[in-house]
N, CA, C and O atoms as a GROMACS GRO file, in nm:
protein
  580
    1MET      N    1  -2.113   0.528  -1.088
    1MET     CA    2  -1.970   0.541  -1.071
    1MET      C    3  -1.904   0.564  -1.207
    1MET      O    4  -1.810   0.643  -1.218
    2ALA      N    5  -1.951   0.495  -1.311
    2ALA     CA    6  -1.893   0.511  -1.445
    2ALA      C    7  -1.916   0.653  -1.497
    2ALA      O    8  -1.827   0.713  -1.557
    3HIS      N    9  -2.036   0.706  -1.474
    3HIS     CA   10  -2.064   0.843  -1.518
    3HIS      C   11  -1.976   0.944  -1.444
    3HIS      O   12  -1.927   1.040  -1.504
    4GLN      N   13  -1.957   0.922  -1.315
    4GLN     CA   14  -1.872   1.011  -1.237
    4GLN      C   15  -1.727   1.006  -1.286
    4GLN      O   16  -1.661   1.109  -1.298
    5ALA      N   17  -1.678   0.884  -1.313
    5ALA     CA   18  -1.541   0.870  -1.363
    5ALA      C   19  -1.526   0.937  -1.499
    5ALA      O   20  -1.425   1.002  -1.525
    6ALA      N   21  -1.625   0.921  -1.586
    6ALA     CA   22  -1.619   0.985  -1.717
    6ALA      C   23  -1.620   1.137  -1.705
    6ALA      O   24  -1.546   1.206  -1.774
    7ALA      N   25  -1.704   1.188  -1.616
    7ALA     CA   26  -1.710   1.333  -1.596
    7ALA      C   27  -1.578   1.386  -1.538
    7ALA      O   28  -1.530   1.491  -1.580
    8ASP      N   29  -1.520   1.313  -1.444
    8ASP     CA   30  -1.392   1.355  -1.387
    8ASP      C   31  -1.281   1.351  -1.492
    8ASP      O   32  -1.196   1.440  -1.496
    9ALA      N   33  -1.282   1.248  -1.577
    9ALA     CA   34  -1.183   1.239  -1.683
    9ALA      C   35  -1.198   1.355  -1.780
    9ALA      O   36  -1.099   1.414  -1.823
   10LEU      N   37  -1.322   1.389  -1.815
   10LEU     CA   38  -1.345   1.502  -1.905
   10LEU      C   39  -1.295   1.632  -1.843
   10LEU      O   40  -1.237   1.715  -1.913
   11MET      N   41  -1.318   1.651  -1.714
   11MET     CA   42  -1.269   1.771  -1.646
   11MET      C   43  -1.115   1.776  -1.648
   11MET      O   44  -1.057   1.882  -1.671
   12ARG      N   45  -1.052   1.663  -1.626
   12ARG     CA   46  -0.906   1.660  -1.627
   12ARG      C   47  -0.851   1.688  -1.767
   12ARG      O   48  -0.754   1.761  -1.782
   13ILE      N   49  -0.915   1.630  -1.867
   13ILE     CA   50  -0.872   1.654  -2.006
   13ILE      C   51  -0.887   1.803  -2.039
   13ILE      O   52  -0.799   1.862  -2.101
   14THR      N   53  -0.998   1.861  -1.998
   14THR     CA   54  -1.022   2.004  -2.024
   14THR      C   55  -0.914   2.090  -1.958
   14THR      O   56  -0.866   2.187  -2.018
   15ARG      N   57  -0.876   2.056  -1.835
   15ARG     CA   58  -0.772   2.133  -1.766
   15ARG      C   59  -0.635   2.115  -1.830
   15ARG      O   60  -0.553   2.207  -1.827
   16LYS      N   61  -0.608   1.999  -1.886
   16LYS     CA   62  -0.475   1.969  -1.938
   16LYS      C   63  -0.462   1.987  -2.089
   16LYS      O   64  -0.357   1.958  -2.145
   17ILE      N   65  -0.566   2.033  -2.155
   17ILE     CA   66  -0.566   2.044  -2.301
   17ILE      C   67  -0.449   2.128  -2.352
   17ILE      O   68  -0.399   2.103  -2.462
   18GLY      N   69  -0.405   2.226  -2.276
   18GLY     CA   70  -0.292   2.310  -2.317
   18GLY      C   71  -0.160   2.234  -2.320
   18GLY      O   72  -0.065   2.278  -2.385
   19GLU      N   73  -0.153   2.122  -2.252
   19GLU     CA   74  -0.030   2.041  -2.250
   19GLU      C   75  -0.023   1.941  -2.364
   19GLU      O   76   0.080   1.876  -2.382
   20PHE      N   77  -0.130   1.928  -2.442
   20PHE     CA   78  -0.130   1.834  -2.554
   20PHE      C   79  -0.035   1.884  -2.661
   20PHE      O   80  -0.053   1.994  -2.714
   21ARG      N   81   0.068   1.804  -2.694
   21ARG     CA   82   0.171   1.846  -2.790
   21ARG      C   83   0.149   1.789  -2.930
   21ARG      O   84   0.212   1.835  -3.025
   22GLY      N   85   0.063   1.692  -2.943
   22GLY     CA   86   0.039   1.634  -3.074
   22GLY      C   87   0.135   1.521  -3.108
   22GLY      O   88   0.142   1.480  -3.224
   23ASP      N   89   0.209   1.470  -3.010
   23ASP     CA   90   0.301   1.358  -3.035
   23ASP      C   91   0.225   1.229  -3.064
   23ASP      O   92   0.279   1.138  -3.128
   24ALA      N   93   0.103   1.220  -3.019
   24ALA     CA   94   0.017   1.105  -3.045
   24ALA      C   95  -0.120   1.157  -3.086
   24ALA      O   96  -0.145   1.278  -3.083
   25GLN      N   97  -0.207   1.065  -3.125
   25GLN     CA   98  -0.343   1.107  -3.157
   25GLN      C   99  -0.409   1.161  -3.032
   25GLN      O  100  -0.379   1.118  -2.920
   26PHE      N  101  -0.500   1.257  -3.052
   26PHE     CA  102  -0.567   1.316  -2.938
   26PHE      C  103  -0.642   1.211  -2.857
   26PHE      O  104  -0.640   1.213  -2.734
   27LYS      N  105  -0.710   1.118  -2.926
   27LYS     CA  106  -0.789   1.018  -2.853
   27LYS      C  107  -0.698   0.926  -2.770
   27LYS      O  108  -0.738   0.880  -2.664
   28THR      N  109  -0.578   0.900  -2.817
   28THR     CA  110  -0.484   0.819  -2.740
   28THR      C  111  -0.439   0.895  -2.615
   28THR      O  112  -0.432   0.837  -2.506
   29TRP      N  113  -0.410   1.022  -2.631
   29TRP     CA  114  -0.370   1.107  -2.519
   29TRP      C  115  -0.482   1.118  -2.416
   29TRP      O  116  -0.457   1.106  -2.296
   30ALA      N  117  -0.604   1.140  -2.463
   30ALA     CA  118  -0.718   1.157  -2.374
   30ALA      C  119  -0.754   1.025  -2.305
   30ALA      O  120  -0.799   1.024  -2.190
   31PHE      N  121  -0.733   0.915  -2.374
   31PHE     CA  122  -0.770   0.784  -2.320
   31PHE      C  123  -0.695   0.753  -2.191
   31PHE      O  124  -0.750   0.687  -2.102
   32LYS      N  125  -0.571   0.800  -2.179
   32LYS     CA  126  -0.495   0.772  -2.056
   32LYS      C  127  -0.561   0.838  -1.934
   32LYS      O  128  -0.555   0.784  -1.824
   33PHE      N  129  -0.624   0.954  -1.953
   33PHE     CA  130  -0.695   1.018  -1.843
   33PHE      C  131  -0.818   0.937  -1.804
   33PHE      O  132  -0.849   0.924  -1.685
   34VAL      N  133  -0.888   0.884  -1.902
   34VAL     CA  134  -1.007   0.803  -1.875
   34VAL      C  135  -0.967   0.677  -1.799
   34VAL      O  136  -1.030   0.641  -1.700
   35ILE      N  137  -0.862   0.609  -1.846
   35ILE     CA  138  -0.816   0.488  -1.779
   35ILE      C  139  -0.776   0.517  -1.635
   35ILE      O  140  -0.813   0.442  -1.544
   36LEU      N  141  -0.703   0.624  -1.613
   36LEU     CA  142  -0.660   0.660  -1.478
   36LEU      C  143  -0.779   0.688  -1.388
   36LEU      O  144  -0.784   0.638  -1.275
   37GLU      N  145  -0.874   0.767  -1.434
   37GLU     CA  146  -0.991   0.802  -1.352
   37GLU      C  147  -1.076   0.679  -1.320
   37GLU      O  148  -1.118   0.661  -1.206
   38VAL      N  149  -1.101   0.596  -1.419
   38VAL     CA  150  -1.185   0.478  -1.396
   38VAL      C  151  -1.117   0.381  -1.300
   38VAL      O  152  -1.181   0.331  -1.208
   39SER      N  153  -0.988   0.355  -1.321
   39SER     CA  154  -0.919   0.260  -1.233
   39SER      C  155  -0.911   0.313  -1.090
   39SER      O  156  -0.924   0.237  -0.994
   40THR      N  157  -0.890   0.443  -1.075
   40THR     CA  158  -0.885   0.502  -0.940
   40THR      C  159  -1.021   0.493  -0.872
   40THR      O  160  -1.029   0.455  -0.755
   41LYS      N  161  -1.127   0.526  -0.945
   41LYS     CA  162  -1.262   0.520  -0.886
   41LYS      C  163  -1.300   0.378  -0.847
   41LYS      O  164  -1.354   0.356  -0.739
   42VAL      N  165  -1.272   0.282  -0.934
   42VAL     CA  166  -1.307   0.143  -0.905
   42VAL      C  167  -1.227   0.093  -0.785
   42VAL      O  168  -1.282   0.027  -0.697
   43GLY      N  169  -1.098   0.125  -0.781
   43GLY     CA  170  -1.015   0.083  -0.668
   43GLY      C  171  -1.062   0.143  -0.537
   43GLY      O  172  -1.069   0.074  -0.435
   44ARG      N  173  -1.094   0.270  -0.539
   44ARG     CA  174  -1.141   0.336  -0.417
   44ARG      C  175  -1.277   0.281  -0.374
   44ARG      O  176  -1.301   0.262  -0.254
   45HIS      N  177  -1.364   0.255  -0.470
   45HIS     CA  178  -1.496   0.202  -0.437
   45HIS      C  179  -1.485   0.063  -0.375
   45HIS      O  180  -1.551   0.032  -0.276
   46PHE      N  181  -1.400  -0.020  -0.433
   46PHE     CA  182  -1.384  -0.157  -0.385
   46PHE      C  183  -1.330  -0.162  -0.243
   46PHE      O  184  -1.373  -0.243  -0.161
   47TRP      N  185  -1.234  -0.074  -0.213
   47TRP     CA  186  -1.167  -0.077  -0.082
   47TRP      C  187  -1.227   0.023   0.016
   47TRP      O  188  -1.175   0.038   0.127
   48ARG      N  189  -1.333   0.092  -0.021
   48ARG     CA  190  -1.390   0.198   0.062
   48ARG      C  191  -1.422   0.154   0.205
   48ARG      O  192  -1.390   0.225   0.300
   49ASP      N  193  -1.483   0.039   0.221
   49ASP     CA  194  -1.525  -0.005   0.353
   49ASP      C  195  -1.432  -0.110   0.413
   49ASP      O  196  -1.462  -0.169   0.517
   50HIS      N  197  -1.319  -0.133   0.348
   50HIS     CA  198  -1.224  -0.233   0.398
   50HIS      C  199  -1.152  -0.182   0.521
   50HIS      O  200  -1.116  -0.065   0.527
   51ARG      N  201  -1.132  -0.268   0.619
   51ARG     CA  202  -1.062  -0.231   0.742
   51ARG      C  203  -0.916  -0.199   0.710
   51ARG      O  204  -0.848  -0.276   0.643
   52VAL      N  205  -0.869  -0.086   0.758
   52VAL     CA  206  -0.732  -0.043   0.732
   52VAL      C  207  -0.647  -0.050   0.857
   52VAL      O  208  -0.526  -0.068   0.847
   53PHE      N  209  -0.706  -0.036   0.973
   53PHE     CA  210  -0.628  -0.021   1.094
   53PHE      C  211  -0.604  -0.155   1.162
   53PHE      O  212  -0.694  -0.239   1.165
   54PRO      N  213  -0.484  -0.178   1.215
   54PRO     CA  214  -0.450  -0.306   1.274
   54PRO      C  215  -0.532  -0.336   1.399
   54PRO      O  216  -0.571  -0.246   1.473
   55ASP      N  217  -0.556  -0.465   1.421
   55ASP     CA  218  -0.633  -0.505   1.539
   55ASP      C  219  -0.546  -0.577   1.641
   55ASP      O  220  -0.598  -0.633   1.738
   56GLY      N  221  -0.416  -0.577   1.620
   56GLY     CA  222  -0.325  -0.640   1.714
   56GLY      C  223  -0.282  -0.778   1.673
   56GLY      O  224  -0.184  -0.829   1.728
   57GLY      N  225  -0.348  -0.843   1.578
   57GLY     CA  226  -0.313  -0.977   1.536
   57GLY      C  227  -0.252  -0.980   1.397
   57GLY      O  228  -0.263  -1.081   1.327
   58GLU      N  229  -0.189  -0.871   1.357
   58GLU     CA  230  -0.143  -0.861   1.220
   58GLU      C  231  -0.039  -0.965   1.182
   58GLU      O  232  -0.039  -1.011   1.068
   59THR      N  233   0.051  -1.003   1.271
   59THR     CA  234   0.153  -1.099   1.233
   59THR      C  235   0.097  -1.239   1.220
   59THR      O  236   0.156  -1.322   1.151
   60ASP      N  237  -0.015  -1.268   1.284
   60ASP     CA  238  -0.076  -1.399   1.269
   60ASP      C  239  -0.136  -1.418   1.131
   60ASP      O  240  -0.153  -1.531   1.085
   61ARG      N  241  -0.168  -1.307   1.062
   61ARG     CA  242  -0.226  -1.316   0.929
   61ARG      C  243  -0.119  -1.323   0.821
   61ARG      O  244  -0.150  -1.350   0.705
   62ALA      N  245   0.007  -1.298   0.857
   62ALA     CA  246   0.115  -1.303   0.759
   62ALA      C  247   0.136  -1.446   0.715
   62ALA      O  248   0.135  -1.537   0.799
   63PRO      N  249   0.155  -1.470   0.586
   63PRO     CA  250   0.173  -1.607   0.540
   63PRO      C  251   0.302  -1.668   0.592
   63PRO      O  252   0.405  -1.600   0.600
   64ALA      N  253   0.297  -1.795   0.627
   64ALA     CA  254   0.415  -1.865   0.677
   64ALA      C  255   0.503  -1.903   0.559
   64ALA      O  256   0.454  -1.948   0.456
   65ALA      N  257   0.634  -1.885   0.574
   65ALA     CA  258   0.728  -1.918   0.467
   65ALA      C  259   0.803  -2.045   0.498
   65ALA      O  260   0.888  -2.086   0.419
   66ALA      N  261   0.775  -2.109   0.610
   66ALA     CA  262   0.849  -2.228   0.650
   66ALA      C  263   0.793  -2.351   0.582
   66ALA      O  264   0.677  -2.356   0.542
   67GLY      N  265   0.879  -2.452   0.572
   67GLY     CA  266   0.836  -2.580   0.519
   67GLY      C  267   0.777  -2.664   0.630
   67GLY      O  268   0.732  -2.613   0.733
   68ASP      N  269   0.776  -2.795   0.609
   68ASP     CA  270   0.719  -2.887   0.707
   68ASP      C  271   0.820  -2.929   0.814
   68ASP      O  272   0.783  -2.992   0.913
   69GLU      N  273   0.947  -2.894   0.796
   69GLU     CA  274   1.050  -2.937   0.891
   69GLU      C  275   1.032  -2.861   1.023
   69GLU      O  276   1.013  -2.740   1.023
   70PRO      N  277   1.038  -2.933   1.136
   70PRO     CA  278   1.018  -2.868   1.267
   70PRO      C  279   1.117  -2.755   1.294
   70PRO      O  280   1.078  -2.650   1.346
   71LEU      N  281   1.246  -2.775   1.259
   71LEU     CA  282   1.345  -2.672   1.285
   71LEU      C  283   1.312  -2.544   1.207
   71LEU      O  284   1.322  -2.433   1.260
   72ARG      N  285   1.273  -2.560   1.081
   72ARG     CA  286   1.238  -2.443   1.000
   72ARG      C  287   1.112  -2.376   1.054
   72ARG      O  288   1.101  -2.253   1.047
   73GLN      N  289   1.018  -2.453   1.106
   73GLN     CA  290   0.898  -2.394   1.163
   73GLN      C  291   0.930  -2.316   1.290
   73GLN      O  292   0.872  -2.210   1.314
   74VAL      N  293   1.022  -2.368   1.371
   74VAL     CA  294   1.063  -2.296   1.493
   74VAL      C  295   1.131  -2.165   1.455
   74VAL      O  296   1.102  -2.061   1.513
   75GLU      N  297   1.222  -2.171   1.357
   75GLU     CA  298   1.290  -2.050   1.312
   75GLU      C  299   1.191  -1.948   1.256
   75GLU      O  300   1.201  -1.828   1.283
   76ALA      N  301   1.095  -1.997   1.177
   76ALA     CA  302   0.995  -1.907   1.120
   76ALA      C  303   0.909  -1.845   1.229
   76ALA      O  304   0.875  -1.726   1.222
   77ASN      N  305   0.874  -1.924   1.330
   77ASN     CA  306   0.793  -1.870   1.441
   77ASN      C  307   0.870  -1.766   1.519
   77ASN      O  308   0.813  -1.665   1.561
   78GLU      N  309   1.001  -1.789   1.540
   78GLU     CA  310   1.084  -1.691   1.610
   78GLU      C  311   1.096  -1.562   1.528
   78GLU      O  312   1.086  -1.451   1.582
   79LEU      N  313   1.116  -1.578   1.398
   79LEU     CA  314   1.125  -1.461   1.312
   79LEU      C  315   0.991  -1.387   1.307
   79LEU      O  316   0.989  -1.264   1.307
   80ARG      N  317   0.881  -1.460   1.302
   80ARG     CA  318   0.748  -1.398   1.303
   80ARG      C  319   0.726  -1.320   1.433
   80ARG      O  320   0.671  -1.210   1.431
   81ALA      N  321   0.769  -1.378   1.544
   81ALA     CA  322   0.755  -1.308   1.673
   81ALA      C  323   0.842  -1.183   1.676
   81ALA      O  324   0.801  -1.079   1.726
   82ALA      N  325   0.964  -1.194   1.621
   82ALA     CA  326   1.052  -1.077   1.614
   82ALA      C  327   0.994  -0.970   1.522
   82ALA      O  328   1.005  -0.851   1.550
   83LEU      N  329   0.932  -1.012   1.413
   83LEU     CA  330   0.868  -0.917   1.323
   83LEU      C  331   0.752  -0.847   1.394
   83LEU      O  332   0.734  -0.726   1.382
   84GLY      N  333   0.673  -0.923   1.469
   84GLY     CA  334   0.564  -0.863   1.546
   84GLY      C  335   0.616  -0.764   1.648
   84GLY      O  336   0.557  -0.657   1.668
   85ASP      N  337   0.728  -0.799   1.712
   85ASP     CA  338   0.789  -0.707   1.808
   85ASP      C  339   0.838  -0.580   1.738
   85ASP      O  340   0.823  -0.470   1.789
   86ALA      N  341   0.898  -0.597   1.620
   86ALA     CA  342   0.947  -0.482   1.543
   86ALA      C  343   0.830  -0.392   1.501
   86ALA      O  344   0.839  -0.270   1.509
   87ILE      N  345   0.721  -0.454   1.455
   87ILE     CA  346   0.604  -0.376   1.414
   87ILE      C  347   0.549  -0.298   1.532
   87ILE      O  348   0.510  -0.182   1.519
   88GLU      N  349   0.545  -0.362   1.648
   88GLU     CA  350   0.488  -0.300   1.767
   88GLU      C  351   0.579  -0.193   1.827
   88GLU      O  352   0.530  -0.089   1.872
   89ASN      N  353   0.710  -0.217   1.828
   89ASN     CA  354   0.801  -0.130   1.904
   89ASN      C  355   0.892  -0.039   1.821
   89ASN      O  356   0.941   0.062   1.872
   90ALA      N  357   0.914  -0.073   1.693
   90ALA     CA  358   1.009   0.005   1.614
   90ALA      C  359   0.941   0.104   1.519
   90ALA      O  360   1.008   0.185   1.456
   91LEU      N  361   0.809   0.097   1.508
   91LEU     CA  362   0.738   0.182   1.413
   91LEU      C  363   0.653   0.286   1.485
   91LEU      O  364   0.603   0.264   1.596
   92THR      N  365   0.637   0.398   1.418
   92THR     CA  366   0.541   0.497   1.467
   92THR      C  367   0.401   0.444   1.436
   92THR      O  368   0.386   0.348   1.361
   93GLU      N  369   0.300   0.505   1.492
   93GLU     CA  370   0.162   0.462   1.467
   93GLU      C  371   0.129   0.471   1.318
   93GLU      O  372   0.065   0.382   1.262
   94ARG      N  373   0.173   0.580   1.254
   94ARG     CA  374   0.147   0.598   1.110
   94ARG      C  375   0.217   0.491   1.028
   94ARG      O  376   0.158   0.433   0.938
   95GLN      N  377   0.345   0.464   1.060
   95GLN     CA  378   0.420   0.361   0.988
   95GLN      C  379   0.356   0.224   1.008
   95GLN      O  380   0.348   0.145   0.914
   96ARG      N  381   0.311   0.197   1.128
   96ARG     CA  382   0.247   0.069   1.159
   96ARG      C  383   0.119   0.052   1.078
   96ARG      O  384   0.094  -0.054   1.021
   97THR      N  385   0.039   0.157   1.073
   97THR     CA  386  -0.086   0.152   0.997
   97THR      C  387  -0.059   0.126   0.849
   97THR      O  388  -0.124   0.041   0.788
   98VAL      N  389   0.038   0.197   0.792
   98VAL     CA  390   0.071   0.182   0.651
   98VAL      C  391   0.131   0.045   0.624
   98VAL      O  392   0.092  -0.021   0.528
   99PHE      N  393   0.223   0.001   0.707
   99PHE     CA  394   0.289  -0.128   0.685
   99PHE      C  395   0.188  -0.242   0.691
   99PHE      O  396   0.187  -0.328   0.603
  100VAL      N  397   0.104  -0.244   0.792
  100VAL     CA  398   0.006  -0.352   0.807
  100VAL      C  399  -0.092  -0.351   0.689
  100VAL      O  400  -0.125  -0.456   0.634
  101ALA      N  401  -0.137  -0.232   0.651
  101ALA     CA  402  -0.233  -0.223   0.541
  101ALA      C  403  -0.174  -0.272   0.409
  101ALA      O  404  -0.239  -0.346   0.335
  102LEU      N  405  -0.051  -0.230   0.379
  102LEU     CA  406   0.010  -0.265   0.250
  102LEU      C  407   0.071  -0.405   0.249
  102LEU      O  408   0.046  -0.483   0.157
  103ALA      N  409   0.150  -0.437   0.350
  103ALA     CA  410   0.225  -0.562   0.348
  103ALA      C  411   0.146  -0.683   0.395
  103ALA      O  412   0.169  -0.794   0.348
  104ILE      N  413   0.053  -0.663   0.486
  104ILE     CA  414  -0.018  -0.778   0.542
  104ILE      C  415  -0.160  -0.788   0.487
  104ILE      O  416  -0.204  -0.896   0.448
  105ASP      N  417  -0.232  -0.676   0.484
  105ASP     CA  418  -0.370  -0.678   0.436
  105ASP      C  419  -0.382  -0.664   0.284
  105ASP      O  420  -0.490  -0.680   0.229
  106ASN      N  421  -0.270  -0.634   0.216
  106ASN     CA  422  -0.266  -0.620   0.070
  106ASN      C  423  -0.364  -0.516   0.016
  106ASN      O  424  -0.427  -0.537  -0.088
  107ILE      N  425  -0.377  -0.406   0.086
  107ILE     CA  426  -0.463  -0.297   0.040
  107ILE      C  427  -0.384  -0.216  -0.063
  107ILE      O  428  -0.268  -0.181  -0.037
  108PRO      N  429  -0.442  -0.185  -0.178
  108PRO     CA  430  -0.370  -0.105  -0.277
  108PRO      C  431  -0.333   0.033  -0.222
  108PRO      O  432  -0.404   0.091  -0.140
  109MET      N  433  -0.219   0.083  -0.269
  109MET     CA  434  -0.167   0.210  -0.219
  109MET      C  435  -0.265   0.325  -0.243
  109MET      O  436  -0.281   0.411  -0.157
  110ASP      N  437  -0.330   0.328  -0.359
  110ASP     CA  438  -0.426   0.435  -0.388
  110ASP      C  439  -0.544   0.432  -0.292
  110ASP      O  440  -0.589   0.536  -0.245
  111ALA      N  441  -0.593   0.312  -0.263
  111ALA     CA  442  -0.707   0.300  -0.171
  111ALA      C  443  -0.667   0.342  -0.030
  111ALA      O  444  -0.744   0.408   0.039
  112LEU      N  445  -0.546   0.305   0.010
  112LEU     CA  446  -0.499   0.344   0.143
  112LEU      C  447  -0.479   0.495   0.151
  112LEU      O  448  -0.514   0.557   0.251
  113ALA      N  449  -0.424   0.554   0.045
  113ALA     CA  450  -0.405   0.699   0.042
  113ALA      C  451  -0.540   0.770   0.054
  113ALA      O  452  -0.552   0.870   0.125
  114ALA      N  453  -0.641   0.720  -0.015
  114ALA     CA  454  -0.774   0.781  -0.007
  114ALA      C  455  -0.832   0.764   0.132
  114ALA      O  456  -0.892   0.858   0.186
  115LYS      N  457  -0.816   0.646   0.192
  115LYS     CA  458  -0.872   0.618   0.324
  115LYS      C  459  -0.806   0.706   0.431
  115LYS      O  460  -0.873   0.752   0.524
  116LEU      N  461  -0.676   0.728   0.418
  116LEU     CA  462  -0.602   0.808   0.516
  116LEU      C  463  -0.597   0.956   0.479
  116LEU      O  464  -0.533   1.036   0.548
  117ASP      N  465  -0.664   0.992   0.371
  117ASP     CA  466  -0.671   1.131   0.325
  117ASP      C  467  -0.532   1.191   0.304
  117ASP      O  468  -0.500   1.297   0.358
  118THR      N  469  -0.451   1.120   0.225
  118THR     CA  470  -0.316   1.165   0.194
  118THR      C  471  -0.287   1.129   0.049
  118THR      O  472  -0.379   1.097  -0.026
  119ASN      N  473  -0.160   1.132   0.009
  119ASN     CA  474  -0.126   1.098  -0.129
  119ASN      C  475  -0.031   0.979  -0.134
  119ASN      O  476   0.020   0.935  -0.031
  120ARG      N  477  -0.008   0.928  -0.254
  120ARG     CA  478   0.078   0.810  -0.273
  120ARG      C  479   0.220   0.834  -0.222
  120ARG      O  480   0.282   0.744  -0.165
  121ASN      N  481   0.271   0.953  -0.242
  121ASN     CA  482   0.408   0.982  -0.200
  121ASN      C  483   0.424   0.970  -0.049
  121ASN      O  484   0.523   0.916  -0.001
  122ALA      N  485   0.327   1.020   0.025
  122ALA     CA  486   0.333   1.012   0.171
  122ALA      C  487   0.323   0.867   0.216
  122ALA      O  488   0.391   0.826   0.311
  123ILE      N  489   0.238   0.788   0.151
  123ILE     CA  490   0.226   0.645   0.184
  123ILE      C  491   0.356   0.573   0.151
  123ILE      O  492   0.404   0.493   0.230
  124TYR      N  493   0.412   0.602   0.034
  124TYR     CA  494   0.538   0.540  -0.006
  124TYR      C  495   0.649   0.572   0.095
  124TYR      O  496   0.725   0.483   0.133
  125LYS      N  497   0.659   0.696   0.137
  125LYS     CA  498   0.762   0.738   0.233
  125LYS      C  499   0.742   0.668   0.367
  125LYS      O  500   0.838   0.623   0.428
  126ALA      N  501   0.617   0.660   0.414
  126ALA     CA  502   0.590   0.591   0.541
  126ALA      C  503   0.627   0.443   0.532
  126ALA      O  504   0.682   0.387   0.627
  127MET      N  505   0.599   0.381   0.418
  127MET     CA  506   0.633   0.239   0.399
  127MET      C  507   0.785   0.222   0.392
  127MET      O  508   0.839   0.128   0.449
  128PHE      N  509   0.852   0.312   0.322
  128PHE     CA  510   0.998   0.307   0.314
  128PHE      C  511   1.060   0.317   0.453
  128PHE      O  512   1.148   0.238   0.488
  129ASP      N  513   1.015   0.413   0.532
  129ASP     CA  514   1.066   0.431   0.668
  129ASP      C  515   1.033   0.311   0.756
  129ASP      O  516   1.115   0.269   0.838
  130ALA      N  517   0.914   0.255   0.740
  130ALA     CA  518   0.875   0.138   0.819
  130ALA      C  519   0.965   0.019   0.789
  130ALA      O  520   1.011  -0.048   0.881
  131ARG      N  521   0.990  -0.007   0.662
  131ARG     CA  522   1.078  -0.120   0.627
  131ARG      C  523   1.219  -0.097   0.679
  131ARG      O  524   1.282  -0.190   0.728
  132ARG      N  525   1.267   0.026   0.670
  132ARG     CA  526   1.400   0.057   0.721
  132ARG      C  527   1.407   0.034   0.873
  132ARG      O  528   1.503  -0.023   0.923
  133ASN      N  529   1.305   0.080   0.945
  133ASN     CA  530   1.302   0.063   1.091
  133ASN      C  531   1.288  -0.084   1.131
  133ASN      O  532   1.350  -0.128   1.228
  134ILE      N  533   1.207  -0.158   1.058
  134ILE     CA  534   1.192  -0.302   1.088
  134ILE      C  535   1.324  -0.374   1.065
  134ILE      O  536   1.367  -0.454   1.148
  135ARG      N  537   1.388  -0.344   0.953
  135ARG     CA  538   1.518  -0.409   0.924
  135ARG      C  539   1.620  -0.374   1.032
  135ARG      O  540   1.691  -0.463   1.079
  136ALA      N  541   1.629  -0.249   1.072
  136ALA     CA  542   1.724  -0.208   1.177
  136ALA      C  543   1.693  -0.279   1.308
  136ALA      O  544   1.784  -0.321   1.379
  137HIS      N  545   1.565  -0.294   1.340
  137HIS     CA  546   1.525  -0.364   1.463
  137HIS      C  547   1.565  -0.512   1.456
  137HIS      O  548   1.617  -0.566   1.554
  138LEU      N  549   1.542  -0.575   1.342
  138LEU     CA  550   1.578  -0.717   1.328
  138LEU      C  551   1.729  -0.738   1.328
  138LEU      O  552   1.777  -0.838   1.381
  139VAL      N  553   1.804  -0.646   1.270
  139VAL     CA  554   1.951  -0.653   1.273
  139VAL      C  555   2.000  -0.633   1.416
  139VAL      O  556   2.089  -0.706   1.461
  140ALA      N  557   1.945  -0.537   1.487
  140ALA     CA  558   1.987  -0.509   1.625
  140ALA      C  559   1.960  -0.628   1.717
  140ALA      O  560   2.034  -0.650   1.814
  141HIS      N  561   1.856  -0.703   1.688
  141HIS     CA  562   1.823  -0.820   1.770
  141HIS      C  563   1.875  -0.950   1.710
  141HIS      O  564   1.834  -1.059   1.750
  142GLU      N  565   1.968  -0.938   1.612
  142GLU     CA  566   2.041  -1.049   1.551
  142GLU      C  567   1.953  -1.151   1.478
  142GLU      O  568   1.985  -1.270   1.475
  143PHE      N  569   1.843  -1.105   1.422
  143PHE     CA  570   1.763  -1.193   1.337
  143PHE      C  571   1.806  -1.181   1.192
  143PHE      O  572   1.784  -1.273   1.112
  144LEU      N  573   1.866  -1.070   1.157
  144LEU     CA  574   1.922  -1.048   1.024
  144LEU      C  575   2.065  -0.998   1.041
  144LEU      O  576   2.104  -0.947   1.145
  145SER      N  577   2.142  -1.016   0.934
  145SER     CA  578   2.282  -0.967   0.942
  145SER      C  579   2.302  -0.850   0.850
  145SER      O  580   2.412  -0.795   0.843
   0.00000   0.00000   0.00000
């Protein structure tokens, strides 16, 4: 994996050599390509076989934010149920997949983009739309103001 990352970094440096302006040392400029390639490869390798798609129990894995007080636990459970309803009914399949992977499973955006064969911008847009739809759903059902 290290050899592949180094080779990919060298290819990227070769393609971008015309953009080098000399504002910094060449090795400093080139080093950013190496860091990017290595971190991307390691992240993708680590998350390659990780489950990305929801299994229906995604809200049960979300951490509880309530204290020990019974009233706060009831409110948290109601909000968790409303969040599950919003995830199930207010999101498209793509938004649901992205939201669960990023917000609940804590999968890095680069790894998710690689797994779904897309780019970071598309993942970011799907997450933005998912959060907007969830918020609108929770406001419509009077869980948020």
